[in-house]
VEXROBA-961329 format. One line per field, with one value per atom (N, C-alpha, C): residue number from 1; atom name; x, z, y. Coordinates in steps of 0.1 Angstrom, whole numbers. Layout:
# residues N
i	[NUM|...]
at	[CA|...]
u	[X|...]
w	[Z|...]
v	[Y|...]
# end
This chain:
# residues 362
i	[1|1|1|2|2|2|3|3|3|4|4|4|5|5|5|6|6|6|7|7|7|8|8|8|9|9|9|10|10|10|11|11|11|12|12|12|13|13|13|14|14|14|15|15|15|16|16|16|17|17|17|18|18|18|19|19|19|20|20|20|21|21|21|22|22|22|23|23|23|24|24|24|25|25|25|26|26|26|27|27|27|28|28|28|29|29|29|30|30|30|31|31|31|32|32|32|33|33|33|34|34|34|35|35|35|36|36|36|37|37|37|38|38|38|39|39|39|40|40|40|41|41|41|42|42|42|43|43|43|44|44|44|45|45|45|46|46|46|47|47|47|48|48|48|49|49|49|50|50|50|51|51|51|52|52|52|53|53|53|54|54|54|55|55|55|56|56|56|57|57|57|58|58|58|59|59|59|60|60|60|61|61|61|62|62|62|63|63|63|64|64|64|65|65|65|66|66|66|67|67|67|68|68|68|69|69|69|70|70|70|71|71|71|72|72|72|73|73|73|74|74|74|75|75|75|76|76|76|77|77|77|78|78|78|79|79|79|80|80|80|81|81|81|82|82|82|83|83|83|84|84|84|85|85|85|86|86|86|87|87|87|88|88|88|89|89|89|90|90|90|91|91|91|92|92|92|93|93|93|94|94|94|95|95|95|96|96|96|97|97|97|98|98|98|99|99|99|100|100|100|101|101|101|102|102|102|103|103|103|104|104|104|105|105|105|106|106|106|107|107|107|108|108|108|109|109|109|110|110|110|111|111|111|112|112|112|113|113|113|114|114|114|115|115|115|116|116|116|117|117|117|118|118|118|119|119|119|120|120|120|121|121|121|122|122|122|123|123|123|124|124|124|125|125|125|126|126|126|127|127|127|128|128|128|129|129|129|130|130|130|131|131|131|132|132|132|133|133|133|134|134|134|135|135|135|136|136|136|137|137|137|138|138|138|139|139|139|140|140|140|141|141|141|142|142|142|143|143|143|144|144|144|145|145|145|146|146|146|147|147|147|148|148|148|149|149|149|150|150|150|151|151|151|152|152|152|153|153|153|154|154|154|155|155|155|156|156|156|157|157|157|158|158|158|159|159|159|160|160|160|161|161|161|162|162|162|163|163|163|164|164|164|165|165|165|166|166|166|167|167|167|168|168|168|169|169|169|170|170|170|171|171|171|172|172|172|173|173|173|174|174|174|175|175|175|176|176|176|177|177|177|178|178|178|179|179|179|180|180|180|181|181|181|182|182|182|183|183|183|184|184|184|185|185|185|186|186|186|187|187|187|188|188|188|189|189|189|190|190|190|191|191|191|192|192|192|193|193|193|194|194|194|195|195|195|196|196|196|197|197|197|198|198|198|199|199|199|200|200|200|201|201|201|202|202|202|203|203|203|204|204|204|205|205|205|206|206|206|207|207|207|208|208|208|209|209|209|210|210|210|211|211|211|212|212|212|213|213|213|214|214|214|215|215|215|216|216|216|217|217|217|218|218|218|219|219|219|220|220|220|221|221|221|222|222|222|223|223|223|224|224|224|225|225|225|226|226|226|227|227|227|228|228|228|229|229|229|230|230|230|231|231|231|232|232|232|233|233|233|234|234|234|235|235|235|236|236|236|237|237|237|238|238|238|239|239|239|240|240|240|241|241|241|242|242|242|243|243|243|244|244|244|245|245|245|246|246|246|247|247|247|248|248|248|249|249|249|250|250|250|251|251|251|252|252|252|253|253|253|254|254|254|255|255|255|256|256|256|257|257|257|258|258|258|259|259|259|260|260|260|261|261|261|262|262|262|263|263|263|264|264|264|265|265|265|266|266|266|267|267|267|268|268|268|269|269|269|270|270|270|271|271|271|272|272|272|273|273|273|274|274|274|275|275|275|276|276|276|277|277|277|278|278|278|279|279|279|280|280|280|281|281|281|282|282|282|283|283|283|284|284|284|285|285|285|286|286|286|287|287|287|288|288|288|289|289|289|290|290|290|291|291|291|292|292|292|293|293|293|294|294|294|295|295|295|296|296|296|297|297|297|298|298|298|299|299|299|300|300|300|301|301|301|302|302|302|303|303|303|304|304|304|305|305|305|306|306|306|307|307|307|308|308|308|309|309|309|310|310|310|311|311|311|312|312|312|313|313|313|314|314|314|315|315|315|316|316|316|317|317|317|318|318|318|319|319|319|320|320|320|321|321|321|322|322|322|323|323|323|324|324|324|325|325|325|326|326|326|327|327|327|328|328|328|329|329|329|330|330|330|331|331|331|332|332|332|333|333|333|334|334|334|335|335|335|336|336|336|337|337|337|338|338|338|339|339|339|340|340|340|341|341|341|342|342|342|343|343|343|344|344|344|345|345|345|346|346|346|347|347|347|348|348|348|349|349|349|350|350|350|351|351|351|352|352|352|353|353|353|354|354|354|355|355|355|356|356|356|357|357|357|358|358|358|359|359|359|360|360|360|361|361|361|362|362|362]
at	[N|CA|C|N|CA|C|N|CA|C|N|CA|C|N|CA|C|N|CA|C|N|CA|C|N|CA|C|N|CA|C|N|CA|C|N|CA|C|N|CA|C|N|CA|C|N|CA|C|N|CA|C|N|CA|C|N|CA|C|N|CA|C|N|CA|C|N|CA|C|N|CA|C|N|CA|C|N|CA|C|N|CA|C|N|CA|C|N|CA|C|N|CA|C|N|CA|C|N|CA|C|N|CA|C|N|CA|C|N|CA|C|N|CA|C|N|CA|C|N|CA|C|N|CA|C|N|CA|C|N|CA|C|N|CA|C|N|CA|C|N|CA|C|N|CA|C|N|CA|C|N|CA|C|N|CA|C|N|CA|C|N|CA|C|N|CA|C|N|CA|C|N|CA|C|N|CA|C|N|CA|C|N|CA|C|N|CA|C|N|CA|C|N|CA|C|N|CA|C|N|CA|C|N|CA|C|N|CA|C|N|CA|C|N|CA|C|N|CA|C|N|CA|C|N|CA|C|N|CA|C|N|CA|C|N|CA|C|N|CA|C|N|CA|C|N|CA|C|N|CA|C|N|CA|C|N|CA|C|N|CA|C|N|CA|C|N|CA|C|N|CA|C|N|CA|C|N|CA|C|N|CA|C|N|CA|C|N|CA|C|N|CA|C|N|CA|C|N|CA|C|N|CA|C|N|CA|C|N|CA|C|N|CA|C|N|CA|C|N|CA|C|N|CA|C|N|CA|C|N|CA|C|N|CA|C|N|CA|C|N|CA|C|N|CA|C|N|CA|C|N|CA|C|N|CA|C|N|CA|C|N|CA|C|N|CA|C|N|CA|C|N|CA|C|N|CA|C|N|CA|C|N|CA|C|N|CA|C|N|CA|C|N|CA|C|N|CA|C|N|CA|C|N|CA|C|N|CA|C|N|CA|C|N|CA|C|N|CA|C|N|CA|C|N|CA|C|N|CA|C|N|CA|C|N|CA|C|N|CA|C|N|CA|C|N|CA|C|N|CA|C|N|CA|C|N|CA|C|N|CA|C|N|CA|C|N|CA|C|N|CA|C|N|CA|C|N|CA|C|N|CA|C|N|CA|C|N|CA|C|N|CA|C|N|CA|C|N|CA|C|N|CA|C|N|CA|C|N|CA|C|N|CA|C|N|CA|C|N|CA|C|N|CA|C|N|CA|C|N|CA|C|N|CA|C|N|CA|C|N|CA|C|N|CA|C|N|CA|C|N|CA|C|N|CA|C|N|CA|C|N|CA|C|N|CA|C|N|CA|C|N|CA|C|N|CA|C|N|CA|C|N|CA|C|N|CA|C|N|CA|C|N|CA|C|N|CA|C|N|CA|C|N|CA|C|N|CA|C|N|CA|C|N|CA|C|N|CA|C|N|CA|C|N|CA|C|N|CA|C|N|CA|C|N|CA|C|N|CA|C|N|CA|C|N|CA|C|N|CA|C|N|CA|C|N|CA|C|N|CA|C|N|CA|C|N|CA|C|N|CA|C|N|CA|C|N|CA|C|N|CA|C|N|CA|C|N|CA|C|N|CA|C|N|CA|C|N|CA|C|N|CA|C|N|CA|C|N|CA|C|N|CA|C|N|CA|C|N|CA|C|N|CA|C|N|CA|C|N|CA|C|N|CA|C|N|CA|C|N|CA|C|N|CA|C|N|CA|C|N|CA|C|N|CA|C|N|CA|C|N|CA|C|N|CA|C|N|CA|C|N|CA|C|N|CA|C|N|CA|C|N|CA|C|N|CA|C|N|CA|C|N|CA|C|N|CA|C|N|CA|C|N|CA|C|N|CA|C|N|CA|C|N|CA|C|N|CA|C|N|CA|C|N|CA|C|N|CA|C|N|CA|C|N|CA|C|N|CA|C|N|CA|C|N|CA|C|N|CA|C|N|CA|C|N|CA|C|N|CA|C|N|CA|C|N|CA|C|N|CA|C|N|CA|C|N|CA|C|N|CA|C|N|CA|C|N|CA|C|N|CA|C|N|CA|C|N|CA|C|N|CA|C|N|CA|C|N|CA|C|N|CA|C|N|CA|C|N|CA|C|N|CA|C|N|CA|C|N|CA|C|N|CA|C|N|CA|C|N|CA|C|N|CA|C|N|CA|C|N|CA|C|N|CA|C|N|CA|C|N|CA|C|N|CA|C|N|CA|C|N|CA|C|N|CA|C|N|CA|C|N|CA|C|N|CA|C|N|CA|C|N|CA|C|N|CA|C|N|CA|C|N|CA|C|N|CA|C|N|CA|C|N|CA|C|N|CA|C|N|CA|C|N|CA|C|N|CA|C|N|CA|C|N|CA|C|N|CA|C|N|CA|C|N|CA|C|N|CA|C|N|CA|C|N|CA|C|N|CA|C|N|CA|C|N|CA|C|N|CA|C|N|CA|C|N|CA|C|N|CA|C|N|CA|C|N|CA|C|N|CA|C|N|CA|C|N|CA|C|N|CA|C|N|CA|C|N|CA|C|N|CA|C|N|CA|C|N|CA|C|N|CA|C|N|CA|C|N|CA|C|N|CA|C|N|CA|C|N|CA|C|N|CA|C|N|CA|C|N|CA|C|N|CA|C|N|CA|C|N|CA|C|N|CA|C|N|CA|C|N|CA|C|N|CA|C|N|CA|C|N|CA|C|N|CA|C|N|CA|C|N|CA|C|N|CA|C|N|CA|C|N|CA|C|N|CA|C|N|CA|C|N|CA|C|N|CA|C|N|CA|C|N|CA|C|N|CA|C|N|CA|C|N|CA|C|N|CA|C|N|CA|C|N|CA|C|N|CA|C|N|CA|C|N|CA|C|N|CA|C|N|CA|C|N|CA|C]
u	[-191|-201|-200|-198|-197|-211|-211|-224|-234|-230|-239|-247|-240|-246|-255|-250|-258|-271|-271|-282|-292|-286|-295|-303|-295|-302|-312|-309|-319|-332|-330|-342|-351|-343|-350|-357|-352|-359|-370|-368|-379|-391|-389|-401|-407|-400|-405|-415|-411|-418|-431|-429|-441|-451|-446|-455|-463|-456|-465|-474|-470|-479|-492|-489|-500|-509|-505|-513|-522|-515|-523|-534|-530|-539|-550|-545|-555|-566|-560|-569|-580|-575|-584|-595|-590|-600|-610|-606|-614|-624|-619|-626|-637|-633|-643|-654|-652|-663|-671|-665|-672|-681|-676|-684|-696|-694|-705|-716|-711|-720|-729|-722|-729|-739|-734|-743|-756|-755|-765|-775|-768|-776|-784|-778|-785|-796|-793|-803|-814|-812|-822|-834|-833|-844|-851|-861|-867|-877|-880|-888|-880|-867|-859|-857|-857|-855|-841|-833|-819|-815|-825|-820|-821|-827|-829|-815|-813|-800|-799|-787|-786|-788|-796|-800|-791|-786|-776|-783|-778|-785|-788|-799|-802|-792|-789|-779|-764|-761|-747|-740|-727|-721|-711|-709|-701|-686|-678|-664|-658|-647|-641|-631|-631|-622|-607|-606|-591|-584|-594|-588|-587|-595|-594|-581|-579|-567|-554|-554|-543|-542|-553|-551|-546|-551|-546|-532|-528|-515|-504|-507|-499|-497|-508|-508|-501|-504|-496|-481|-477|-462|-456|-464|-457|-456|-465|-465|-452|-450|-439|-426|-426|-414|-410|-420|-417|-411|-416|-411|-396|-393|-380|-370|-376|-368|-364|-370|-367|-352|-348|-334|-325|-314|-305|-294|-297|-286|-283|-293|-290|-288|-285|-283|-267|-262|-247|-238|-244|-236|-230|-223|-219|-222|-222|-226|-218|-206|-197|-201|-203|-208|-221|-230|-243|-242|-235|-234|-227|-217|-209|-219|-228|-237|-248|-253|-264|-259|-247|-242|-228|-224|-210|-203|-190|-181|-187|-193|-197|-210|-216|-227|-222|-211|-205|-205|-197|-194|-207|-214|-225|-236|-239|-249|-244|-230|-225|-226|-223|-224|-238|-248|-262|-266|-261|-264|-258|-245|-238|-244|-248|-254|-266|-275|-286|-282|-272|-267|-263|-255|-251|-262|-273|-285|-290|-291|-297|-288|-276|-268|-264|-270|-267|-274|-285|-291|-296|-290|-294|-305|-305|-315|-329|-329|-341|-346|-337|-340|-347|-341|-347|-361|-362|-375|-386|-381|-391|-395|-386|-389|-400|-397|-407|-420|-422|-434|-441|-433|-438|-445|-438|-444|-456|-457|-467|-480|-476|-487|-492|-484|-489|-498|-494|-503|-517|-517|-530|-538|-532|-539|-546|-536|-541|-553|-552|-562|-576|-573|-584|-591|-584|-589|-591|-591|-592|-605|-604|-614|-621|-612|-616|-604|-608|-597|-585|-586|-574|-566|-573|-565|-557|-564|-558|-546|-545|-534|-523|-526|-517|-511|-519|-513|-503|-505|-497|-484|-485|-473|-466|-472|-465|-458|-462|-454|-442|-444|-432|-421|-426|-417|-410|-416|-412|-400|-403|-393|-380|-382|-370|-362|-370|-363|-358|-363|-357|-343|-343|-331|-320|-323|-313|-312|-322|-321|-318|-321|-319|-309|-303|-293|-299|-312|-318|-320|-325|-329|-316|-305|-292|-290|-297|-296|-282|-278|-264|-253|-255|-244|-244|-253|-252|-260|-271|-278|-289|-292|-303|-315|-326|-338|-335|-325|-322|-314|-308|-299|-304|-318|-323|-329|-327|-332|-348|-356|-354|-357|-359|-361|-375|-376|-390|-396|-391|-398|-406|-402|-411|-422|-423|-435|-444|-439|-447|-455|-447|-453|-463|-461|-471|-483|-483|-494|-503|-496|-504|-511|-503|-509|-521|-520|-532|-544|-543|-553|-558|-551|-555|-563|-562|-571|-587|-596|-609|-615|-625|-631|-637|-643|-649|-639|-627|-616|-614|-615|-613|-625|-637|-649|-650|-645|-646|-637|-627|-617|-605|-604|-592|-579|-582|-570|-565|-574|-568|-562|-566|-561|-547|-547|-534|-524|-528|-519|-513|-520|-514|-504|-509|-499|-487|-488|-477|-467|-473|-464|-455|-462|-455|-443|-447|-436|-425|-429|-420|-409|-414|-404|-396|-401|-396|-384|-388|-377|-365|-370|-359|-350|-356|-348|-339|-344|-335|-324|-326|-315|-306|-310|-301|-294|-298|-291|-280|-283|-274|-262|-265|-255|-245|-252|-244|-235|-241|-233|-221|-223|-212|-200|-202|-192|-178|-175|-162|-155|-163|-157|-159|-170|-173|-176|-170|-172|-168|-157|-152|-161|-165|-175|-187|-193|-206|-206|-195|-192|-191|-183|-182|-195|-204|-216|-224|-225|-234|-229|-216|-211|-213|-212|-215|-230|-239|-254|-256|-249|-252|-247|-238|-232|-240|-249|-257|-264|-271|-279|-272|-259|-251|-249|-252|-253|-263|-274|-283|-285|-273|-273|-285|-288|-298|-293|-301|-295|-296|-288|-290|-284|-276|-271|-257|-250|-236|-234|-225|-223|-232|-242|-252|-246|-237|-231|-223|-215|-206|-216|-226|-235|-242|-247|-254|-245|-231|-223|-218|-221|-216|-225|-220|-228|-239|-238|-249|-261|-259|-270|-276|-269|-274|-282|-278|-286|-300|-297|-310|-320|-315|-323|-329|-322|-328|-339|-337|-347|-359|-357|-368|-378|-371|-378|-386|-380|-387|-399|-397|-409|-420|-417|-427|-433|-426|-432|-442|-439|-448|-460|-459|-470|-479|-474|-482|-489|-483|-490|-501|-501|-511|-522|-534|-545|-548|-546|-549|-539|-526|-516|-514|-521|-517|-519|-527|-527|-514|-509|-495|-484|-485|-475|-474|-488|-487|-481|-484|-479|-464|-459|-444|-437|-444|-438|-437|-447|-446|-434|-433|-422|-409|-407|-394|-391|-399|-396|-393|-400|-398|-384|-381|-369|-356|-357|-347|-347|-359|-360|-353|-355|-350|-334|-332|-318|-308|-311|-301|-304|-316|-319|-318|-316|-316|-329|-340|-353|-355|-349|-351|-343|-331|-324|-315|-314|-304|-307|-298|-300|-311|-321|-331|-333|-337|-342|-357|-364|-378|-382|-395|-399|-390|-388|-378|-380|-393|-396|-389|-385|-378|-389|-385|-393|-404|-402|-413|-426|-427|-441|-448|-442|-450|-454|-445|-448|-459|-461|-471|-484|-484|-496|-501|-492|-497|-503|-494|-500|-513|-514|-527|-539|-536|-546|-550|-542|-546|-553|-548|-554|-568|-571|-585|-594|-588|-596|-608|-619|-629|-624|-629|-626|-634|-630|-637|-651|-662|-675|-681|-675|-682|-693|-704|-716|-711|-718|-716|-724|-717|-725|-728|-742|-747|-752|-756|-762|-775|-778|-788|-801|-812|-825|-831|-828|-833|-827|-814|-808|-811|-818|-822|-833|-834|-846|-859|-868|-883|-884]
w	[318|321|335|339|352|358|372|379|377|374|372|360|349|335|336|343|345|352|362|370|362|354|346|336|328|319|326|338|345|349|354|356|345|334|320|316|316|312|320|334|344|341|339|337|324|314|301|302|309|312|319|330|339|331|322|315|305|298|289|296|308|316|320|325|329|317|305|294|291|292|289|300|313|324|324|322|323|311|299|287|289|296|300|308|319|329|323|316|309|299|291|282|288|301|308|312|317|321|309|297|287|282|280|277|286|300|308|306|304|301|289|278|266|267|275|278|285|295|304|295|286|278|268|261|250|258|270|277|281|288|291|296|308|314|323|318|326|337|337|346|359|358|370|379|391|400|403|396|397|410|416|430|442|439|450|452|465|468|463|460|456|467|464|474|473|485|485|485|480|480|494|496|511|515|527|535|531|524|520|532|535|547|544|555|554|552|545|544|559|560|573|574|583|584|584|592|593|579|572|559|551|550|543|547|560|565|559|558|553|538|530|517|515|521|521|526|537|542|532|526|515|503|499|487|491|502|507|507|514|514|501|491|478|471|474|469|475|489|494|490|488|484|469|462|448|449|456|459|463|473|477|467|459|448|437|437|427|428|441|444|434|430|420|427|439|446|439|433|426|411|408|394|392|403|403|410|416|424|414|419|412|418|409|415|427|428|439|451|450|461|467|459|463|470|463|469|482|484|496|508|502|514|517|507|510|517|512|516|519|531|535|536|539|540|550|561|572|567|555|550|543|539|534|519|513|497|490|492|485|485|495|496|488|491|483|469|464|449|444|452|448|446|456|455|443|442|431|417|416|402|400|411|409|406|413|411|397|392|377|368|369|361|362|373|377|369|371|366|351|346|331|324|330|326|338|347|359|358|349|346|344|334|331|342|351|362|372|375|386|382|370|365|365|361|362|376|385|400|404|400|405|400|386|380|386|388|393|407|416|428|428|420|419|414|403|397|407|415|426|435|439|448|441|428|422|421|417|418|431|442|455|460|459|463|455|442|434|431|432|429|442|454|466|466|471|471|458|448|435|428|416|409|406|403|400|412|424|437|440|438|441|432|420|411|417|422|428|442|448|460|457|446|443|437|429|425|436|446|459|466|466|471|463|450|441|442|442|444|457|467|481|481|476|475|468|457|449|458|464|473|484|491|502|499|487|483|478|468|462|469|475|481|495|501|515|520|509|512|521|518|527|539|540|553|563|556|565|575|575|585|584|572|570|575|575|580|594|602|617|622|614|618|630|639|648|644|651|648|648|656|656|644|637|626|614|611|598|595|605|603|609|603|592|578|577|564|562|559|557|547|536|525|530|540|544|550|556|562|551|540|529|524|522|517|528|540|550|549|547|546|534|521|510|513|520|523|532|542|551|542|532|524|514|514|505|513|526|535|533|534|531|541|537|547|558|556|567|579|575|585|594|586|594|603|598|607|618|617|628|639|636|647|645|636|635|631|622|619|629|638|649|659|662|672|667|654|648|647|645|643|657|669|681|685|682|684|676|663|654|659|664|669|681|690|701|695|685|680|672|666|660|670|682|692|698|698|704|694|681|671|672|675|676|687|698|710|708|700|697|688|679|670|678|687|697|704|710|716|709|695|687|684|683|681|693|705|717|719|714|715|705|694|684|687|697|699|701|708|711|697|686|675|664|663|653|657|669|675|665|658|650|638|632|620|624|635|639|641|649|652|638|629|616|609|608|601|610|623|630|627|626|623|609|600|586|584|592|590|595|606|613|603|595|585|574|570|557|557|567|567|564|568|564|549|541|527|523|529|527|539|548|560|570|572|582|595|605|618|626|637|647|645|634|632|637|639|642|656|657|670|673|665|669|668|658|657|669|674|687|698|699|711|710|698|698|698|696|697|712|720|735|742|752|761|767|772|780|771|759|750|743|741|736|746|758|768|770|770|771|759|748|737|738|743|745|757|767|777|772|764|758|750|741|731|739|750|757|765|770|776|766|754|744|739|738|735|746|758|769|768|768|767|756|744|732|732|741|742|751|761|771|766|765|759|769|781|790|788|783|782|768|759|745|741|747|744|748|759|764|756|751|743|728|724|710|709|720|721|722|731|734|721|714|700|690|690|681|685|697|702|700|702|701|686|676|662|657|663|658|663|675|680|671|669|659|646|641|628|628|638|638|642|653|658|651|647|641|626|621|606|599|606|598|591|597|590|578|578|567|555|556|546|539|543|537|521|515|500|497|488|484|470|464|449|449|459|460|475|478|492|501|499|505|519|524|536|549|548|560|568|580|587|596|601|609|604|592|588|584|577|574|586|595|610|615|616|622|614|601|594|596|597|599|613|624|637|639|634|636|630|618|610|618|624|630|644|649|663|661|650|648|640|637|631|640|635|643|653|666|676|675|681|681|688|682|687|684|677|674|664|665|656|642|633|619|614|610|606|591|589|575|573|561|557|566|571|579|571|579|572|564|569|563|549|547|535|524|529|519|510|500|490|498|493|498|494]
v	[637|648|651|666|670|668|669|668|678|690|701|699|696|694|681|671|658|661|669|673|682|691|700|691|682|673|664|659|651|658|670|678|682|685|687|675|664|652|649|651|648|657|670|679|677|672|669|657|646|634|638|646|651|658|667|676|667|658|649|641|635|629|636|649|657|661|662|664|652|639|628|626|627|624|635|647|658|656|653|651|640|630|618|623|630|635|644|654|664|656|646|640|631|626|617|627|638|647|652|654|659|648|634|624|621|624|622|633|645|656|653|649|646|634|624|613|617|625|630|639|648|655|648|637|630|621|616|608|616|628|637|632|625|618|628|635|644|639|627|619|617|618|614|627|625|636|637|646|647|654|660|666|658|645|636|629|628|621|606|601|588|578|568|558|546|544|531|519|508|494|491|483|480|469|472|462|464|475|477|481|474|478|490|498|509|505|514|512|511|504|503|514|524|535|531|521|516|512|505|501|513|522|536|542|542|549|542|529|521|524|523|527|541|551|565|567|559|560|554|543|537|547|552|561|575|579|591|590|579|576|575|568|567|581|590|604|610|610|616|609|596|588|593|595|600|615|623|637|635|627|625|620|611|604|614|625|636|640|640|645|637|643|638|630|624|617|605|598|585|587|600|604|606|612|618|607|597|588|577|568|556|543|533|520|516|519|516|523|537|543|539|536|530|517|509|496|495|504|507|512|521|526|516|509|499|487|482|469|471|477|477|464|464|453|443|448|439|430|434|426|413|412|400|401|393|396|393|383|379|390|396|406|419|421|433|431|417|415|416|411|413|427|436|450|457|453|459|457|443|441|449|451|460|474|479|492|495|485|486|487|479|480|495|499|513|523|523|533|530|520|519|532|537|549|555|561|567|577|585|596|588|578|572|564|558|549|557|569|577|582|586|592|580|568|557|554|555|553|563|575|586|583|582|579|565|555|543|546|552|555|562|573|582|574|565|557|547|541|534|540|553|561|563|565|567|554|543|530|526|530|525|533|547|555|555|558|558|545|532|521|512|519|511|503|491|480|476|479|474|467|462|455|462|475|483|485|486|488|474|463|450|448|453|452|460|473|481|475|467|462|450|442|432|439|450|457|463|467|473|462|450|439|436|436|433|444|457|468|467|464|463|452|441|429|435|441|447|456|466|476|470|460|453|446|441|433|443|452|460|473|478|492|492|480|479|468|461|450|441|434|424|430|442|447|451|451|453|442|431|420|415|411|405|413|427|436|438|431|431|442|447|459|454|463|461|469|469|476|491|496|511|515|506|510|504|504|499|487|477|464|464|457|447|453|466|472|478|490|496|490|485|479|467|460|449|453|465|470|475|481|484|472|461|448|443|444|440|447|461|469|465|461|457|444|435|422|423|432|434|439|447|451|441|430|419|409|411|403|408|398|401|411|417|427|420|408|399|397|395|393|406|417|429|432|430|432|423|410|401|403|413|417|409|399|390|400|409|416|425|430|438|429|418|408|403|399|396|405|418|430|434|433|436|425|411|402|403|406|408|418|429|440|435|427|421|411|404|395|404|415|423|427|432|436|424|412|400|397|398|395|405|418|428|425|421|418|407|396|385|389|398|404|412|419|426|417|406|396|389|388|382|391|404|413|414|414|414|401|389|377|377|385|385|395|403|413|408|397|393|390|386|381|393|400|409|423|427|440|452|450|460|462|451|451|457|454|459|474|477|492|500|494|500|502|492|494|503|503|514|527|529|543|546|537|538|543|536|539|552|556|569|580|578|589|589|580|580|593|598|608|622|622|634|637|627|629|641|641|652|661|661|671|669|656|653|655|662|664|652|653|642|629|628|614|612|623|622|616|606|599|589|586|575|562|560|546|542|551|548|543|553|550|536|534|521|509|511|500|497|506|506|494|489|479|486|497|504|506|512|515|503|492|480|473|473|467|474|487|496|493|491|488|475|465|452|453|459|460|468|478|485|477|469|460|449|443|433|439|452|458|461|466|468|455|445|431|427|428|426|434|446|456|452|450|447|434|425|412|412|420|421|431|426|434|447|446|456|468|464|474|479|474|476|491|499|513|519|516|522|516|502|497|503|507|512|526|535|548|547|539|538|531|523|518|528|537|548|558|560|570|564|551|545|544|541|539|555|564|578|583|579|583|578|564|558|565|567|574|587|595|608|609|602|603|595|582|574|573|573|571|584|596|608|611|609|611|603|590|581|586|592|598|589|576|567|566|559|558|547|550|541|542|530|532|534|532|536|535|540|539|546|559|567|571|570|577|572|560|554|545|541|531|538|549|553|557|563|567|555|544|532|524|525|517|525|537|545|542|541|540|525|515|502|501|506|504|511|523|530|524|519|511|499|491|480|483|494|499|502|510|514|505|492|483|477|473|467|457|459|449|437|426|414|415|411|413|427|435|448|445|454|453|455|448|450|461|472|484|484|487|488|502|505|517|520|530|533|531|527|523|536|548|560|562|556|558|548|537|526|530|522|524|520|525|521|507]
# end
């Protein structure tokens, strides 16, 4: 079957599935509103003042804006990722092409074998696999946003962790770590950041309100850059023995974006392989680590961290355009959501906000 016919059949199947789902979901929503109207009509409690505002239970604490931001950020990224997944890239490709893109030769035979096995399962029916990926990501977005801080949302968080692990192994080749990648060329993998976001939301609200999440998040960002510097040092130490393989991976990663004509990626591999650029990257990560560790300079460190990850995402990562089975947005969007959520989390010693007394019941 030629590619044009394969793509046509894929889009036809996709729209059929989406149409059927929209009928089911739309029917459920409309049915819910109708049942609520019928219930209110039958109940018909004239003694109740329906115009009065709903009174919150006394002492109920307000939602934490930073947690709401993280819930919405994860849900929004899954929506965007589902839209990107609609592209027929993983429908017309082959297992060999995907495995070569995700786990090139520098990753080693065992990583290549694991990714190849996953790709073969995917391409046993690529059309169905891609549609399932789209629906799964949009379903997770609905679970996370509509079910936030409830059991349904908690289930969505555990599913997010599971999907992230699968994507990290099969879609990112263990975060490209075995291939000799650095932070600027895909390591440690955006999927790990998705999983970290879900774990943060599984942490209790009391931990958020006490300032523990913010404090740990700032320290974790510093450790993130310290590990990046250590990884960069390891790459530099391996140059005498693995210079050609590392340079080949960097160039390969830089070309991935060209599959979808992403700008700004040509030549990034050769630059990142040079002594000058690698030393500059090492110095930048050490500086960011120091800024994020010192409370006084964390605002500057957070801003520079966002700019550094954005630069790598655009110039080297081609706007996150590499091959993915899910979570397609790349590293910068999820990094920004995590850092902003942690930054705006309650600080240590902040007052515990509750519903205002005027909103409480008499």
